[in-house]
N, C-alpha and C positions, 0 to 999 in steps of 0.2 A: 649600862651606862660606861662611859669611856674612861680609863683611868690614864694619867699622865706622869710622866717620870722626869726627875731633874737630870741636868749634865753636871757631873763630876770627874774632871781629869779625862774629858772626852768621850765617856762613856754614860750610858743610861742608870740611871741612880734611882731606883724607887725608895718610897719610905715606908716605914711599918706602920706610921699614921697617916690619914689624910683629912683633908676636910672638904666641905661641899662648896661649889662654885654655882652660885644664883644668876639664872637668865633675868635681867631686870623688866624684860618685855612680859613675862609670866610671874616673876616672885617666886619661882619654884628652882630646885636644885638640879642641874643637867650634867653636870660632870663633876668628877671630884678632883682634888689636887694634892700632892705629896706634901705633908708636914715635915719638913727638914728637922733632923735630930741635931744635938749639940754635936755628935760624932761626926755626922755628915757635913755640917758646918768647918769643923776643923779640918776634914778632908778635904773640902773646896778651897780652902786658903791655903792649905799645904799643898794641893796641885797647882795652884795659881803661882806659889812662891817659886816651885821648882820649875815650871814653865818660863818664867819671867826672865830667866838667866840667859837662855838662848833666843828668845822671842826679842828681848832688848838689843841684841848684837846687830842685827840686819834690817835696816830700813825698807831695801828694796822688796825683801821677804813681805813685810808688813803691810806695802802700799799695793801690793799683788792681791793679799789675801783680802783687804778692804775692798779693793775692787769685785774680787769674786764674791765676797759677802753681800754688796750691794744687787750685784746681778741675780745672785740667788734670791734676794726678796723680790726683784722685779719678775723674776720666773715665777715664783710660787706665791704670786698676790692672789689669783683666784682661790688657790687653795686654803690660805690663811684668813682672807676676809670674813667667811661665814662663820668662822670662829671667834673673830675679834667681834663682831656683830653680836653673837651670842651672850658673850661675856661683858660687853661694854655697853651695847644698846645702840650703839650708832647705825644710821643706815648703811647698806652695803656700799654705794657709792663713797661714802666718807670714810668707810674701813679700808676701800680701796687706795683712796686718797692719802689715808695717813700710812699704809705700808709703801706706799712709793715714796712718800717723803722720806720714810726711813733709810731707803734703798739710796736717794739723792744725798742724805747726809753722810752715808759711809762712803760714797763715790767722791765726794767733795774733798772730805778728809784725806782720801787716799792721794789726792793730787797736790795738798797744802805742805808748801815748803815748812820745814823745819829750820827756825832761825839757827845761824852759826855766823857771828860777827867778829871780825878783827876791830878792836877799839885802840889798838897802839902798835906800831910797827917800825920802830927807829933803830937807831944804832946799838940801845943799850936792852931792848925786848921787844918780844912779839907776844902781844895779850889777845888771846880770844875768850870771846862768851859763848858757850855753848849749853845746850839743854839736855839734860839727862833724865832717864826715866825716874820715876819716883817708886816705882815696884809694884805691889800690888793695891788695886782700887776696890775699894767696896761701894758699889751702885745701888743706890734705892730708889725706885720709880713709883709714880702715882696710877691711879686708874684713869683718868681723864684721857689722855693718849699713851698707853703702855709702851707702844713699840717706838715711836718717834722720840719720845723724850728719852728713851733707852739709848738710841743711837746718838742723842747730843751727848750723852756720856761716854759710850762706848767708843764711837769714831776716835774724838782727840785722845782717848786714854790708849787705845791699841796703837794709833800711829806713834804715839810717844814713846812707846816700847815698855808701857805696862800690861800687865794681865789684870784680869776684872773676875769678881764674883758679882754676880748681879741678882739683886731680888726685885720682883714687881709687887704691887699691891696684891694682896689677897682676895680682892674683889675681882682682880683681871689678872689672874697668873698664866692663864692657859695658851695664849698666842705668844707670850715671850718663852713657857716652856718648848712650845713647838718652834720657835726660832733658833732655841738655844739647841735642840736635836736637829735641824738643818744646818747649824753652823759647824758642826761636827764634821761636815764634808769638806771645808775651806779652812777650817783654823785650827792649828796643831793642840793636841790634848793639853787641858790645863789653862790655855790661853784665855777662853770664855767659861765661867761655871755660871749655872744658872740655879738658884736654890729657892724653894716656895715654901711659905708656912705662915701661920699665925702668930700674934705677937707670943712671948717677944724677940722673935727674930730678929727684927731690924735692929733692936737694942743690942742684942748679942753680937751683931755685925759692927756695930760702930765700937765697942767695948772691946773687940777681939784684938788679940797682939800684932797680928800680921800686918792688915791693910795700914799703907802709908797715907792713905787719900780717902776722904769719903765724900762722895757726889751724891747729894739727896734734892730730891723735888718733892713737895708737899705742902702739908701746912704749917704756919708760923709756929704754932704750938710745939708740934714734934721738931721742926727744924731748931727750935732752942734747945730741946733735949738732944738732940745731935751734937749740936755746937758744945755742949756743958760733957758729952759724953767724950768727944775727941779730945778735949782741952786736957784731959787727964794723962793722956797719952801724946800730947802735941802733935797730933794728926792734923794735916791740911784739910781744909773743908772747901766744898763750893755748895752753898745753900740757895737754891731756887725756890723761893717761898710764895705767899699768897699775894695778891693784887686786888685793890678795888679802883680800877683804873677810871679817871672821869673823861668825859669827852667834854669839852668847852664850846659851845656853838656862839658863834659872834653875831653880831647885829645885822651883818649884810649876808648872812646865808640863806639860802633858798630852802625852805623846810621840804618841800616836794622833791626838790633835787637830792638832797642829803639823807632824808628819811631811809630809803632802802640801804644804803651803804652803812648807815647806824644801827639799823636791825642787823644786817646779815654780821656786823663785827660784834654785835652784842650777843647774839643768839646762837653764833657759832658753836657747834658741838653742843647744842641745848645749853648754852652758856657755861659749860663745865672748861673752861678755858682760862689759865690764870691771867694773861693778857687780854681777855675780853675786855669791852667795855662794860662796867658795870653800875656807872650813874651818868646821867646827862645833864648839863649846865646850861640853859637856856634864857634868852632874854625875855622879858615878860609879854612884849607884844609879839612874840614868836611862839609862844610856849603852846596855845591851844591848836594852832596848826600844825605844829611837830608831834604833839600828843597822838592827834588824829590821824596823822599820816602813818607814826609808828604802828597805831591800834589797828589801823585796817589792814596792815602787812600781817601782823600778828592773828588776827582773826581769820584770815585767808589760809594761814599756814597748815599743813597737814602732818598731825602726829599719829603715830602708830608703830608697830613691830618693823624695825630696821630691816627685816628681809622683803617685807612687800614693798613692791615697784611704786614708786611717786612719794613715798614718805619722806617730807623733810627732816623732820625729829622724831627721835627715837625716846625711850624713856630717861629719866633721871637714872644714874648708874646703880645707887643702892639705895635701901629703907632710910638709913640715917639721915642722908643726904634730901630725900624727899620730904621727910619730916622736918628738917631744918628750914628748907625752903618756904615749905607750907607755913612754917611757924612765924618765918621773917614776914611774910606777906600779909599773914592774919592780924599781925602785931600792926603794921602800916594800916589797913582797914581800921582797925578798933580805934587808931589816932586821928582818924580824919581822911586818910589817903581813899584815893578813888580808883577802882581798875577800869582804866580805859578797854582793855581787852584782859579776857582771862581772868587770875583771881584765884585759880584753886586746881586742886588735881582731878583728873578725869577718872570716874568711877569705873570698876572693874580690875581684872588683875594686873598686874604689873605696876611699875613705879613712874607712871605718866602724868605729867603736869601740862597744864594749857599754857602756852605763850603768852606771858602776862606784861603788860606796860602801865605802870603806876603813875598817877597825876596827883598834886596836890599834896605832895612830901617834901619833907626839908631835912636838912642836916639836922642830926639829933634823934631821926629814926632809926631805926636799927637797920633797916633795908639799904639805907644811903650810907650809913657809917660803917658797917661791915660789909663783907664779902660773900653775896649770895651763892655763887657758884652753882647758877643755875638758870632757868629760862624765864627770868624776870627782870626787867629794867625799869627803875626809876627816873622821872622826868621831873627837874628841880628848876624852879624861877630863881633868877638873879636881877639885881638891878645895874651894877657896872662891872666891867670887866676885872678891875682890882678886886672886887669882892669875889668874883668866879674864881679867880686865881689862888685868892687865900681859903677860900672854901674848899676847892679842889685839893690843896697843898696840907690841909687840917686835918689830917689822919696820920696813924703809923704805917701806912702804906706808901710806898713809892715805886711800884713796878713800871709801870706806863700810862700813859696818857696821851689825848689827841686833842687838836684845835681845828675848827671848821669855820671856813668862812670864805667869803669871794676875794678878798683881797689878800693874795698868798704871803706877802711880805708883812704885812700885820699879824697874820695868824701865826708866822713862823717867829716871830717876835714874843707873842705870847706864849707858844709852845715852849720856848726858851726859858721860861719863869716858871714851868711846872718842874716839882722836885720829883723826878722819877727817872728811870734808868733808859726810858726809851720815850720820846715825845714825838709823834706823828702830826703831819698836817694835812688834813682832808683825806685821812685813812688812818687804819687802825689794825693792829695785830697783823702786819706785814712783816713777815720773817723771812730769812735767808740764812743759809748755814755759814756764810761769810760773815754777817754781820752780829756783832756782840749782844749778847741779852744780859740782863742782870739788874738788880733792884737796888733803891736807895732805901735807907732806914731799916723796917722789920720786913722789906720784901727780900731780903737775901743779902748774902755773902758772896762774893767773887762774880765771875763772869763767864757764861756759856759762848761757845760757837766764835767761828772765825780763828783768827792765829792768837787772839787772847784768850780764847777758851783752850787751844791747843796747849797754850804757855802753863795755864792753870795745872795742867796734868804732867809737867815737868818740874825739875830742880835745876835752877842756874847754877851752871860751874865754871869758874874762871881758870884757863890754861895760861899760865905766866911762864914763859921760856926766855931766860937769859940769854943775851949773846955774846956776852963777856966774862 
């Protein structure tokens, strides 16, 4: 069984203790990852702190290194993809897509300007506003997109002159460990340190005295704990948390035309995407046609081991998540919901679940009110557009949403009424490294991506030079 090592101060760092990593397609442990000790975490933060002093001085060096890091991911994608599939479950083409996306994010930020503004220049004074590095960043990433979401943090943090200690989810640590090893070729020692481990490693990182910024992507419950821990030391935080994204279908939409797009945006990565469509609101007269169009697509989808050619959807990543999805669907069916497609797990080894479309469900059902984070889509009837908007907004979530209709101007007006960080019109989960991403309400604090995301990894400083 292959064992992997952490990266601390540019060197391989094995751990005395390890933990098993499960292939979700089999339900069996296939590798072991290092369980970082308290002393090793201290060493990682100390290395990052030392490295930051030089790393923060030369912006040109940082840009060159980020380009090299992106190229490295492009060049090693075929090597990394099977490992990502083995630990996460996504099909090989999707794994290759994620690795390419991570490379794109790194190279995009390599060319992004760092703001430096002259806000006053007169006879009395010249005043500049510049961006300074924060110092050391603790980055904690989830299991659904372990690489690309890591680069959402690494790329702006490193460009901004910070150094990073990165911890992936214990469900998907291996590809991140492998990337940490690769990055030793292009990043100076200590600039990127990768540690892995079971709880309470994440809590130890957020409570550690060295990092000045915590960037976390994960559940709302854990995000609240991160915020509370960071508050004690006044650490800056960016929290990208859960979403229960609504898609509002207007009365002039064509169900046959939009169903494939709705399906792809709801079931991307097996529904394990914070910005996926999680619930659809549709007018009564379009409900049955839309449900059947979505269900037909779901019934035709191929589910299986992500290493097999032609597979569209792999397993759910882990058993607790499989049990959660199964419980939410069972609750909906017990309350009168109808499975137009799917409705349960696939018998046999692994964490496979049939792509499921639920009809005859309402607000108040857990599957509608909560984030399922799996291959299930509830379709809910509505009477008026005002009612649909009110119900779409009537949760603690506020990550993303979308509106679908033939009259684009009308759809745009409705989208502007959604209480969420991103509102799309006739598309959904259409992301770009230059486009800001963040949530309202319980869906997050702060912004990632684009110049806004870069600025969140810097401290603003005023240089006021008197002329008299």
